[in-house]
Structure formats: C-alpha cells, structure tokens
N, C-alpha and C positions, 0 to 999 in steps of 0.2 A: 741334366744329362747324366750326372752321377747316380741319381735315383733310377734312371732308365737302364743304366748298365748293370747296377747291383744295388737294389734297395737296402739290403741288410748291411752291406759295406758302407754305403752312404750314411745310414743312420748311425753306425758305429763311429765313423770319422767325424761327423758334424756335431757329435755330443760336446765337442770342445768349444763350439761357437757360443752357446748361452753364457758360460762362465766369463768368456772374454767380453761379451756384450755388457754383462753386469759390471765387470771391472772398468770398462770404458765409461759407463755412466757415472760411476763413483769418481773416477779420475777426472772426467770432464767438469764435474761440479767443483772439485777442489782446485783444478787449474783455473777455472773462471774466477773463483774467489781470490786466489793468489795473484792472478793477473791484475785484478782491480786494486788489490793492496799495493802491488808494485807500482802501478800508475800513480796512485795517490802519494806514495812515498817519494817517487821521482818528482812529482809536482811540488811537494813540500821542499825538497832540497833545491830545486830550481828557483822557487819563490824566495827562499832564504838567500841564495846567492845573488839573485837579481836585486833584491831590496838592499842588501848590504853594500853591493858594488855601487848602486845608484846613490847611496848615502855614505860614500867612502870618506868624505871629509869629516862627517860626524863621528864615524868609527875611529878615525885616526885622532880626532880631537880628544876623545875619551880613552885613547890607548887600548882599544878593544880588538886589535887585529888578531892576536893569538887566540883569544876566546871565541871569536867569530869563526876562525878556521876550525877550531875544535867542534863547534856546533855543526859546521858543514860536514866535517868528517864523520860525525855521528849520524847525520842524516844519510850520507852516502853509504855508510856501512850497513845501515838498516836496509837500504835497497839491495846491497850485495847479499845480505842474509836471505832475503826473499828470493833473489835470483838463484842462489844455490839450492834453496828448497825446490824451486821450479825445475832446475836442471836435474836434480836427483829424481824427482817425480817423473819427468819426461823419460829419463834413462830407464827407470824401472818399467814404465808402461810400454815403451817401444821394445825393451828387452823381452817383456812378456808376450807381446804380439808376435815378435820375430820367432820366439820359441814355439808359440802355438802353430805357426806355419810349418816349422820343421817337424813338430809332433804329428801334424796331419799327414805329411809325406811318410814318416816312419810308421804311423798307424796303418796307412794304406799298404805298405810293403809287408807288414807283419800279418794283418788280417787277410790281405789278398793272397799271401803265400799259403795260409791255412786253407782258404777256399779253393785254391788251385790243387792243393794236395787232396782235398775231398772231391775234386772234379766238379765243383760248383761254378768254376770260373776258368776261362781260357787265358792264355798269355796275352792275346790281343785285347781282350776285355780289360785285363789288369793294366796293360800299357795305356790304353785310352783313359781309364779311370784315374791312373796316376797323373796323366797330363791335366785332366779336369781338376784334380785335387791341387795340383801346383798352381793353377790359375785362381782357384778359390783362395789359397793361401796368400798369393800376391794381392788379390783384391781386398782381403781382410786387412792386410798391412797398409794398403793405400787408404782405405776408409778410416782406419784408426788414426793415420797421420792427418787426414783431412779433418776429422772430428777434433783432434787436438788443436789444430790451428783455428778451427771455428770457435771453440770454447775460449781460446786465448783472445781472439778478436772480440767476442762477446764481453769478456771481462774488461778489456781495454776501452771498448766503445760505450760502456754503460753510462759514464759521466757525460759523454758527448750527446748521447741520445736523450738524457735527462734535460739537457739544455735545449736541444732541438724541439722537444715535446712541450716545453714550457709555453704557456700562452701569455703574451705581453699584457701587462695591466693597462697600459695606454697604447692606443694604435699609433703606428709610426707615421702613416701618411693617409689618414682618413679624417673626414670632417669638413666643416664649412671653411671656405676660403673667400675672404672679402675681395671685391674687385679692386684693381689698381687705383690708388687715389682715394679709396673709400675709408681707409684706416686713418682715424684722427689721433688716437692714442689716449683716450679718456679711460682711466683705470679706477676700479672700485672694488674694495673688499667689503663684503656685506655679511656681518655676523659669522665670521670665519673662526672655526675651532679646528685645531690640528695637533696631532702628536705623531712622532716618527713611528713607523711600523714596528721597529725593534724595541721601542720604549712607549708602549701604549699607556702605561700607568703614569707617565710624566708628560702631561700636555704642555705644548710650547705656546700656543695661542688659544684664547678662549673668548668667543663672542666679540671678535675684533672687527671694527668697522672703520674704513678709511676711504676717502675720495680724493683722486688726483685729477684735476681738470686737464684737458688736452693742451699740450704745449707749455705746461707749468713745471716748476722744479720743486719737488718735495724732499726735504731732508728728514730722515728718520734717525732719532737718537734714543739712547737708553742704556741701562747697565748691561754688562756682558751676560749673555744667556737669556735676554728678554725676548728673543725671537726676531731680531732685525734681519739677519741673513736668511732666515726661513721665508720671509716675504719674497725674496729674490727667487728662491727655489720653487715657491708656489706659483709665481708669475711665469716662470719658465716651464711650468707643468712637469717638473721632475717628480712632484707629488701632487695628489689631489687633497683638498681640505676634507676633514671628516664630516663637518657640517658647514653650512653657509655657502656663499657663492663668491667667485672672483670674475669680474666682467671686464671686457675691453670693448669700448664703444657700445655697451649694452649687451654684448654677446658673452655668454658663459664660456670660459676658456675650455670647459669640457666638451663643448660643441664644436670648437674650432679645430682645424687641422694642426696638430702639434708641429709638424715640419714647417708649415707656412708660418705659424705663430713665432717660432724661434728664429726664422729667417728675418723677421721684422723687429727683433729685440737684440740690442747690443749690450754686452756685459764687460765691465772692467773690474776685476777683483783685486783684493788686497795683495795676493801673491799670484800674479798672472802666470799661467803655464804656457811655455813656448815649446815648440817641437824642435827636435835635434836636426834641423835643416838650416838653410840660410835665412838671413834677415828678411830678404825680399819675399821668400816663400812664406814666412810667418806672417808678414803683413798681408800678402795676397790671400791668405787663408780666410780672411774675413769676407771675401766676395762670394756671391752665390756660385759663380763659375770661375775659379782661379785661373783657368787656362785663357780666359778672355781679358785678364788684367794686363795692362801695358806697363812698361817701365815708368812712363810719365805718371800713371795713376799711383804707383807705389811711392815715387818721389814726392808727389803732391801730398799724399797722406802723411809721409814722414815729415815734411815741412810743417804741416799743420799741427803735428804732435810734438814739435820741437825735438825731433829725433834725427833729422837729416844731417846736421853737422857732425855729431859724434859717430854716426854710421859711416860717413865719408872719411873720417879719420882712421877707420880700420884699414889694414893693409889690402884687404879684398873688397872693401866697401860693402855694398848690399849683398854680395855673394859670400860674406863671412858666415861661417857656421857658428851657431850660438851654443852648441853643446846640449846635452840631455837636460831638458826642462829649463834651458837658458842659463846653465850654470856658469858660462863664460862671461856673462854680462852682470853689471851691478843692478841693484834693486831699481834705481831710477831709470836706467836704460831699458830694463825689461818692461817697466810700467809704461814708458812712452811708446815702445813698440806695440804693446797691447792696445794703447789708445789709437795708434795708427791703424791697427787691424780693425778696430771698431769704426773708425772714420771711413775706411774703405767700404765697410758693410753698409754705411749710411742708413742706420735703423731709424724707425719712427719712435721707438721706445728705448730708453737707455737706462741701464741699471748699473750703478756704481757702488761697489761693496767695499767701503773703507779704502779707496784707491790711493790715498796719500798718507795713511797712518804710519807707515813704516819708513818714511823718507826723511832725509835731513832738510834743513831750511831751503837750501839752494835748489835741490831737486824738487822739493815740494812746490816752489814757485814756478818752475818750468812745467811740472806736471799739471798744476792748477791752471796755468795759462792755457795749456793744451786742452784741458777738460772744458774750460769756458768756451772754446771754439767748438768742441764736440757737442756741447749741450744746446747750442743755438737751434731754435725751431723744432725741438724735440720734447717729448714728455720724459721727465727725468726723475728717477727715484734714487736718492743718495743715502746710503748707509754710512754715517759719519760720526766722528767724535770731535774732530778739530773745529775750532771756532771759525778758522779761515774758510773751511768748506761749507759751513752752515749758514754764515751770515748773508750770502748772496742768494739763498733759496727763497722762493716765493712763500713757502710755508714750512713749518717744522712740526713734526709729529713725535711725541715722546711716548715710548713704550715702557711699560712696567706692569708687573703682575699679570702678564700674558694678554694685555689689551692696551689700547691707546688711552693714556690718562690726560694728555694735554695736546692741543693742536692749535696752531695760529702762527702769526708772523713772528719773526725772530725777536723784534723789539718788544712786542706785546708779552711774549713769554718771559723775557728777561725782566720785565716790569713787575711780574708776579713774585714777590719776595718769598712766598711759601711754596712756590712751585718746584717740581722735580728738575725741570730744565735749568732754572736759576741755580739750583744746588750743583748740578753737573758742571755748569759753566764756571761757577765760583771755584770749584775744586781744580778745574783745569787752569784757571787764571792763577790760582795760588801756586800750583805746581810749576807753571811757567815762570812766575816771579821768583820762586825759590831757586829754580835752575839758573836764572840770570844772576842772582845774588852769588851763588856758588861760583859761577864762571868769573864774575868780577873779582871775587876774593882770590 
C-alpha cells in the first residue's frame, strides 16, 4: 500500500530495512552462540553443585567446604558474565530496531513534506502513508523480537536436539522373546574379545570362552582389572563384544530383546544403589509391575533376605526413607535390601558382583545366608574374592591376561600348587591369618 500511494516515498523510507535485516542476521548468530554457551555453563555449575552436595560427607571429611564454594562461585560468575553480554547485546539490538521505527516515521514526515510542497502528494495521501509506515515500523519491531527469541531458543535447544537425534546403538524393545518357561539359563561366552569404546587400545577380554550350565553356580575370580565385572556388563548387554558371541540357551544375546533379557536377569552389586524413597518401594522396584506388588510380597522378600527384623526396628518400618543412594543405611542393610529386590524379581539368571566383599563378618554371614536362598534353582555367575563365597560354587573360573586360565571345581584348583587360583587363595589365607594374629596381640 505504501508503494501504491507513493512509490518514490516508499523506496526512500524502506531503504532502512536492508541494514536492519543484516544487523538482525549477525545479532541472531551471536545470540544463538551465547545462548548455547550460557546453557553449557549453567549445566556445569548445576552438575558441580549436585555432585558436591550428594557427596557432602566426603567434602566435609577432607575439609573442602570453602574451596568447593569458591569453585561454585566461579562457575556462577561465568554464567553471570555471559548473561551480561547477552543483556547488552539485546539492549543494543532492540534499541537499534526501535530507533529504526522512529526514523521511518521521521523520514516520512520530512520527505512527505517536501513532496507536498512540490504538489506531488496531498495531505490525505501523506496521512494514509504515515499510518502504513507506522504499522510497518511496529511489524519490524515485532519480527525482530520474535527472531531474537527464536535464536535464543535455537541456542538453548541445540544440546537437546543432539540427544533426540542420536540413534541408540542397542534397540530398547526389539528382538526375540522366548516363550514363558522356555528360558533355562544356560550361558556361554565363545571367543569373546572386548575393549571399552573410550579405551579401544586397552582390551579387557581377548578370545575368552566360558560355559555355565543351566541351574549351576560359577564363581569367577582373578586379579583386579582382569575383566570380571565386564562379564556382567556384557551379559546385561550394556555393551556388545567386539568379536565372538555370548549366548543364552543357544540364542545370541544380540538377537534377544534387551528389555525382555534384563527382566530375567537379577543383579546384586558390591555397592548397591538404592533410590531416595521408602524401603518398601526399593524392594518393590524389582518387580515387573511394582503397582501389583502386595505388602505380603515385600515382607516375604525381606524375610528371605534377612532384612525384615532390622527394617521393622525402624520408627516407620517399611515406610522409612533410605535417603539419596541409601545413605541412611549401613552397607549390610543396603546389601540385604538389594537382595530382597532381586528375590522379588525372581530372575532365572543371577549376577552377583562381589556382593559381600565390603562387609564385616556378621553382616557377611547374614548376607551370605540370604544369597544362598536367592541362588536356589537359578543360573548364577558370582564375581568374588572371598573363600566363603567361592567354596560353595559348582565350578570356579580364574581370569588373567584377558582370558580364562583355569576352570574347574574349587578343590581341584586348590590342588594345583602352581595354579593362579592356589596363589590367590594362599594370599587371602595369609592375610586373614595375619589379621587374626594382630587382633590377638
């Protein structure tokens, strides 16, 4: 309409639009960059605070409260510096766009006055043109504001879109599911080689082969770093082997549905992780559908895990909150609740990753008793060091140099005077005897 009323005046007035458009492009790119940097800095400060607060006992034990506060202040100040840069940039850009709108109106009045003086334009045409110019100015201001928010959103959402666009290496709920009752629990590692993705030049397992018959108990021992816990991660399919196969009842785990597979595997780790909810909710978490778990189911699992008595001694019983990561419970108590959680799940395959290594003698006895109940009728893979855990296993596999170097019954391996298992057990027996002597003295 401006060009219809006066093409020469419209061309004169709208000369300001291209510079403003160019300024908006430059401003938008910078705003997108600074928004991304602000989000990253804010995430770093939040991560630092969350990590230090969740490990507050360690921070206090080392007297690092003031230094940690200084680190957090430094992170927050970096966020503040970036926020100031963004504020100055926004103020400058919106000031420029606001000024451009006013310049359009002033230019119309000036040029229009000259055209009226030369009788190329009437008062009515100037009035209507001025109204059109006013709406163009308002629209440019609105578009610049919209563009600013759009670029800020792009900058803030970049990380989120990167995560959404990532393709999972393993499918979550795709693959073969065996019929109910068809799973027996026979496990086999066949010529497995593996290195963690971040350390491809440091292989953990190399050409490892191991067979665990259905319903049997296999203990895996070996020096630290020999790859014992990696076997658990591979069976849970948290990683895939680089070469070789891992089979369950003859089915390659890569063909099985990971969701279905993990629902039939129970794990009890050395340091079990509990959620910051009640004892009952932590135990019920092991069930496929926690909402269907009854109070009797929870109590039965707690009885079998030797956890019922100490839980009942709590003021709120099974409704007692355990704190973040179970910090309000002792090591033995957390371990027995984790065993109760696994019992409620009733898995066909059980993975025990040094479940008693950090416990005292009394708690070890209670946990070991609960584990023996848990292992009945299941295929069990035990990662262990202690003799008390190993001696009841059907077979023992010794890992060293990234492969299985010995495998057999506990008594047979002890009979081999030059074997690695005999050396490991002798060291443990020596340390235990030495500890007893010190206590006696």
